[in-house]
N, C-alpha and C positions, 0 to 999 in steps of 0.2 A: 260661744259668745264671749265668755270670760277671756279666752285666749286672744280673741280679736281685739278686745278692749285694752287689756293690760299687758299683752305680749305673749308670743308663743311659748317662751321658756319660763313664764311666770306662773304657770299652772301645772301641778302634778296630779297624776291619777294614781291614788294609793291602792296597791294590790294586796289582798290577803288570800293566802292559799287555803282552800277547802279540799275535801276529799274529791270533789268533782274536778278540781284543777289538775290533779296529779297526772292525768292522761294527756294533758295538752301543754307541755312546756314550750314547744316551738311555736304553737299557735298564739299563746299568750304573749310571748316576747315579740312575735311578728306583728301583733295588733298594736303594741306600743310603737314599733317602728313605723307602721302604717299611719298612725296618728301623729307622727312627727314628735313624739315625746323624747326629751333629752335623757331621761333616766327611767329605770324600772326598779322597784323595790320588792324583791321576792320575799315576802314576809310570811312566817308561819302564823297560825292562830295563836292568840293570847287566850289562855283558858280562864277568861273572866266574863262576867256579865252574861249576855245572851249566848255567846259562844259556848260557855260552860254548860248552859241549859241544853244546848243542841249538839253536844259533842258526839253523841252516839250516831248522829246522822252526818255530821260534817268533819269529824275528827280523823286522825291518822297517826301513825307512829313517827317518832323522830327519824328513824331509818328511812321511812317512806318519804318524808320531807327532804332529807338530804339527797336522795336519788333524784327527786324532782328538781331540787335546787341546782345540783350539778348539771343537769340537762339544760336548765334555763341559762346558767352561766355560759355553757358552751355555745348556746344559740346567740347570746349577747356578744361573745367573742367572734362568732361567725360574722355577725353584722358589722363589727368593727373592722374585720378583714375586708369587707366590701366598701369601706370608707364611711360607714354610718357610725358616728362616735357616740353611741348610746352607752350609758353607764349603769352598772348594776349597783344599787346603793348599799346592800348588805356587804358586798365585796369591798366597797369603798370604806365602810366602817371598820371592818376587820383589818384591811390592808393599811389603813391609817394608823391603827394601833401597832402594826408590825414593822412598817417601813418608814413612817414619818416621825420626826422629832416634835411635830406640832400637832398636839391632840385636838381633834375636832369637837370634843365635848359631848359625844353621844351619851345621853342621859343614863341609859341602862347599864353602861359599863364604867361609869364614873366612880371614883373612890376618893372621898365619901360620896354617897349616892347623890345623884342629881335630882331625885324626887324631893320636891319641896324647896330645893336650893336653886336648881337650874330651870325647873318647870313647876308651875302650879296651874290648876284648872278651876275656873269659876263656873259653877254648875247652876242650872235653872232652879234647883231646890233651895238656893240661897246660901250655899256653903262652898267653902274652898277646899280643894283636895290636892295632895302632892303629886299631880300629874294625871294624865288622862286614864291610865290604867286603874288608878285608885278610884277615879270618878265612875268607871264602868261597874265597879263592885256594887255601887248604890242600886243599879238596875236589878240586882238580885236580892235587894233588901239588906245588904251589909253596909252599915254606916261607920264601921270601925276605923276608917282612915280619913275621917273629917279633921282637917286642921283647925277650922274655925268658921264662923259666920262671915259672909261678905261684909266688909266694913271693918273687920278686925285689923288693927295695925300690923304691918309686916313684922315688926320687932316681936310682937306677941306670937305670931305664927312660927317664927324661927326659933323661939325659945320655948315652944310648947313641948310637953312630954312626948307627944307623938313624933315631932320632928327630931328631937334628941335621940329617941330610940331608933328612928330610921337611919340616922347617921351611924350610931353605934353598931347596928346590925349589918351595915354595909362595909365595915372595915375588915379587909381580909387578913390583916396582920393579927387579928384576934381569933382567927379560925384555924384550928390545927390542920384540917385537911387542905386549906388554901396554902398553908406554909410549905407543903410538900408538892404543890402543883406547879408544873413548868410554866403555866400561863398566868401565874400570879401578877407579873408586871403589867399585863394587858387587860385584866379582868377584875371583877368585884362582885360580891354577892348582891342579889337584887331583893331587898326586903319586901317590896310590893309583891313580887312573884311568890316569895315564900309565904307571905300572908294569904294570898289568893288560893294557893294550893293546900296549905297546911294550917291556916289560921294562926300563924305564929311568925312574927318578923324574924325571929332568930332560928328558924328551921335550918337544918344542915344544908349547906349549899349544894352538895352532891345529890341531894334528894329533890332538888327543884329542877323544873324544866329549863329554867334560865341557864343553870350551870351545865346541864347535860347537853343542851343545844349548842352553847358556845364552845364547849370542849370539842364537839364534833366539827364545828366551823374552824376553830384554830388548828385542829389536826389536819383538816383538809387543805387549808391555805398554806400551812407550813410545807406540806408535801407538794402542793402545787407550785409554790415558789422554788422548791428544790429542783423540780424538773421543768421549770418554765423556759421557753425560748427567749432570746433577746427581745423579740417583738412583744411577747407577752409581758415581760418585765417592764418594758416601756409603758405599756398600758397600765400595769399594776401600780407603778410609781405615780403615774398621772392620776389614777383613781385615789391614791393614798393621800393626796393633798387635801387639806381641810376645805370643806365646801359649805 
């Protein structure tokens, strides 16, 4: 009904990978094609909120996710060869970093962090959080990432101790292990992810799922670009444009 009212390309169906998804990469992509969706976002679980509570039942390793992701991407490329121009959003995010001079502003890879600067979440509990991931922590009883009450002037939110620490914790120039990382120009620590996993905004990036996941994705796409055909590079450059 929403698509009929506001347009076919104005509604997205956001996909989150669970353990049950891993056996069905082709079927999941095919369903998006069947529904006429212009894009599919093959997202891993964020280990926050209810997902963290149920991780034993729905979780998987990063290696398992990467195998699933690669299969999904191949299926997306298959459909593009058939003339169906569906886009995989995670590929677009990574390729935008690698191939385009115009950054699309993906919050989780911004430096300084986009949490609280590019995105804030107004929650039903009457408080403001630096993004949806921080809001999800409330569902497990963790209120440590509250920026302030709804109605607080934005100037106060931006100058709060929490926001200042979020910014400081996201600067990879101040992280020794980031200084020696080949992907430093494209990436940044994610303090929300660090807090969710370790209870500390300043946890070592390499010990966070954010860093581990994006290192694997950058590895994969650099290798994929190296061996890509001319047709695939045309697709990759198209996906890399900000959207």
